[in-house]
VEXGU-205495 format. One record per residue (C-alpha): y, x, z. Coordinates in steps of 0.05 Angstrom, whole numbers, plus 5000, padded with zeros to 4 digits. Layout:
BEGIN
YXZ...
REM end
This chain:
BEGIN
703792505258705193245253712193465232713294195216719494595231720595275201719695825253718596565247715296675314708596315307702496715328697396215298694996495231691195875205692395275250687994795209693094235215698294015165704393565162701992845166695492995204693692555263691692935326689492815398693093225451692893305527695692725567701693075599702993575543709193675504716693625510720493035483726893155445731692795399734293145337738592835282737292135309729692215309725192285370719992835370714493075417713693835413706594025432703894735440698094885393693695055453694494335479691694015415684693725428682493465360684593315289682692615268679592565199676391985160669192065140664091625105658291815151657192105220
REM end
C-alpha cells in the first residue's frame, strides 16, 4: 500500500502511482522506519518494478 508524504523535492513529474496502489519492488530495496507509532517502508521510485491492477481479461 502506497502512503504519500508531502515533499517539495520530488523530481518525478507523473509517477503513475497513487495512495492505496499495490506495487512490486526490488527485494532489498527501501528503508524501514517508524513514525507516530506506524511502521513504513520508504522505497525510491526507481526501485518500483510494477503497479498491480485488476483486469477482466489478459
